[in-house]
N, C-alpha and C positions, 0 to 999 in steps of 0.2 A: 487726567486731574488728580491732584494729590487730596483726598479729602481731612485724612487724619483725625485718630480718633483724641489726638494731644493738642493743646491750646501751647503747646513750646513751637510748632513746625510754623515759621515765619517766613520761609523762604519764598522768593517772588516766583508768581505764579500759582503758589500753594490755594488761591484764594480770593474772595473779594477783601478790602481791607476798610471800605468807606460802604454808605448808605445802609439801610434798614436790612436788617435780616430776614427772609421769609421763611417762616415754618408753616407746613401744613399740617391739617389736622382731617380725619374722616372717622366713620364708625367702620367697624370690620363685621358688623351684622347688621341685616336690612328689617330681619322680622321685629316690629314693634319699636322701630329705630325713631319714630316720632314722640318719642316717650323723652327722650335724651337732647337736651338743651344744650346749644352751641357754646363753646369757650366765651367767655365775658374778658375784656379787659378790665382789669383792677385800677381805679383811679378814684379821685376826688374831686374830678372837675366842677361835678353839680351841687358841692359845697361851697362854705362861705368863701369866696375870692375879693369880696369886696376892699378889706383891706389889705395894704400893700404887704404887712407881715404873719398875713394868714397860712397856717401850714398848708393851703391847698396850693400857695402860689411858690413854695420853695421848690426849687430845681432836685434838691435830693431828694423830694418826697417823689416829688413827679417822676424821675429818673427811676427810683424805686419800683412804684407802681407801674411805671410802663412795661416792667419786665414778668409780672406774675398776671397769668389768666384764672379767672377761676371755675371751675367745673361743679354745678350744681347737682344735687341729687336728684335721681330720675322717678322716684316713686316714694311712699312712705315707707319709714320703714320702724317697728314698735317692737321690739326683741327683749327677751328676758334670758339670762342664763340658767340654767338647771343640771341637776345629775340626775340621770335616772336610777331604776332600783340597783343598777349593777354599778352603780358609780361613774358611769362615762356622761363626760360633757356633752350638753345638748342645749339646742336652741329654742323658744317657745313663741311664736306669736303673740303678742299679746292683746294684740286689737281682736283676734278671736273672726268671728263671722262679720264685724263690723270692717275688718281690713279693706281696704281699698285694694288690694293688690292680694290676689291668689296664693295661697301657701304654697303650692304647687311649684309656683313661678318664681315666690319669694326663696325656695328652697334650692334653686336652679343655680341663682345667682349669689346668694349668701351662706357661707356656710365659714364652721368651726375649724380651725388647721387641728392636725393630729395633735395630742397632748404633748406629743415627745417633743414637737418642733416650738415649744413656747418658749420664749427668752427667761422667762420668770416662773417662779413656782407659782399657781395658784392666780395666773395672770393669763386667760384666755386671749387667743388672735382671732379675730375674722376678717374675713376676706370678701369683699365684694366685687363680681366682676363686671368689669365696665368694657365697653366697644370702643372707646378712645383710642387712638393712636396717633404721635405726633410722629413729625419726618421731615428733614431738612437736608437740601445738598450741597453744607456746607457746615463745618465743624459748631454743634452747636451740643450743648447739655442740658437738658431739661430736670429738675429738681421738683419732686413732689411733696409738699408740705401743710400744715395744717392751715387755713384759713384764715389766719392771726389777726387779718384787719376788719374783720366782721364780727362783732359784738353779737355774743349769745345770752339771752336770762339764765338760760338752762343749759350749762355746760356740758357737755358728753363725760361720762365716767371712766375717761382714760385718754390717750394718746394717739395719735395718727403713725402709723408706722412708716415712714417714707423712704425715697431712695433718690439715686442721682445716675445718669446713664447718657452717654452719648445718642441722640436720636439721629445721628447723619448715617451710624453704620447700626444700631441696632432699633428702630421702631418697632414698637409692641404695645400690645393691648395694656389699658393700664389696668392697675389694683388697687383698690380702696382697703386698706391693710388698717386694723386698729386694733389697739392693745388693750384690753378690758381690766384696767386695774382696779375697779371697785364694783365685781359683776353683781353685788345685790342691788345696785342700781339700772333700771333699764336703761337701752339704747333707743331712745327715738328721733329721728330724723323727718321732717315733712319734704315733702316733693318739692323742690326749689329753692331749699336750704341750701348754703354753703357747705360743700363737702370736702373739697381742698383745693390749692392752688397748684398750678404747672409753672414753675419759673424758668427763664432761658438766660444761658449764661452763654455770650457770643464774642467774636474774635475780632478786632479788638473790642474790649469790653465796653465803650462807648457806644459802639454801635445799636440803636435800636431795634426794636423786632415787630412784625407784620406778620400774624396769624390769620390764615387764607384756610378755605376748605379746598382741597385737592382731590382729585380724581383717582378712584382707585384703577391705576393702567395694568394692562397684563406684565410689565417688569417690575411694577411695585407688588404686586401680588404674587409673584413667582420668589421676589425678595424676601417675602413677608415668609412664605412657606418655608423656606430654605434655612430660616432661623428660630422657626417654631419649636417650642417642646423643647429645645438643648436645655433647658434648667432640669429636664427628667434623666438628663443622661449625663451632666457634668457638673460637678458641684462649684466651679468659679467661671461662669458665663463670659465675666471679661474677658478670660483668657483666648477666647474665640473672636476679639472686636478686628483683630489685625486680620484674620482668616476672611471674615464677615466682609470685611473695608476692600481685599483682592479681589473678592467677586461679586463686589457689587456696581451695578450701572451706573454711568456718570449721573445719569438724572431717575430720579425717583418723584419728583413733586412736579405736578401739573394741576394747575389752579382750577376750579370749577369756573366754565364761562358761564354766568347768568343772562339770562335772556332781560333785556332792558323794559320797563314798564310800557315805552310808548311803542313796542314791537318790532324795533330794530334788532 
C-alpha cells in the first residue's frame, strides 16, 4: 500500500477515499501518565442551537471544528524569565513552595532553548515536552496551533511556535513551544487550561476525522525508535520522510479495545 507524504497521490489503490479517517493517539511514557488528559474534539455543540441561524448550526463552523482536537495543560505552570549574574537566560518558578508541581519535575519538562536558536533577539523560546503522539495509516497532516477558539481573560505574553507534519510517516512526541514576546510578564497556565489544538488534514479534504487511543504495538515501537532523535543529526528532517515511508510497516494503528461496563 502506498501511503505517500503528499496529497498529490490520487492513484487508484493509494488509499481510502471515503468514510472517516482514523487517527490514533497514545502517550509515549507511562510514568505519571494519569496527569495527561485525552484529546478532546473542539465543538460548539453544547452552545446555542435553538435558532436556525445560530453559528453552532453552521455547516462551515461544524466542519472546521471537527478537524481540531484540544490538548489541555497537564499541570500548573507559573514561571518568570530572568538573567543570572552572568547574563544567562533562566526560568524561575514563581509559585515557589506553593507550587503544585515540584521544581525538579517542572525543570525536567520545561526548559529555555539556547539563546542562539531564538528566532527574534530578546524573544525567549521555551519548550514543554509532552508524551502525546498521533499516528495514522493513511495520508494525514497534523498542524499544531494556538487554541484560538477558547477565550482567555489573561492572554499569554507571546505566541505558540507551531508546526505541520505528516503523522502517517513521522509520528513523534509533541512539544509545546512558545515565543515569549514580553518576558517581563509571567507565563501562567493552570492544569486543564487549553494548551493547543491539533488540527488534521485528510485526503480528500471533506473526510471527517475520528481520534482513538491506539495500542503501542512492537511494530509501532520499533518504527518510533527508528525515527527518534533524527533532528539531532540533520537540519531538514522532511528530507527523511520518503526513506522513513519505505521502511514503514503497512499498519501502525491498532485501536485500544476497552471492556464494556457489563463485563462482556
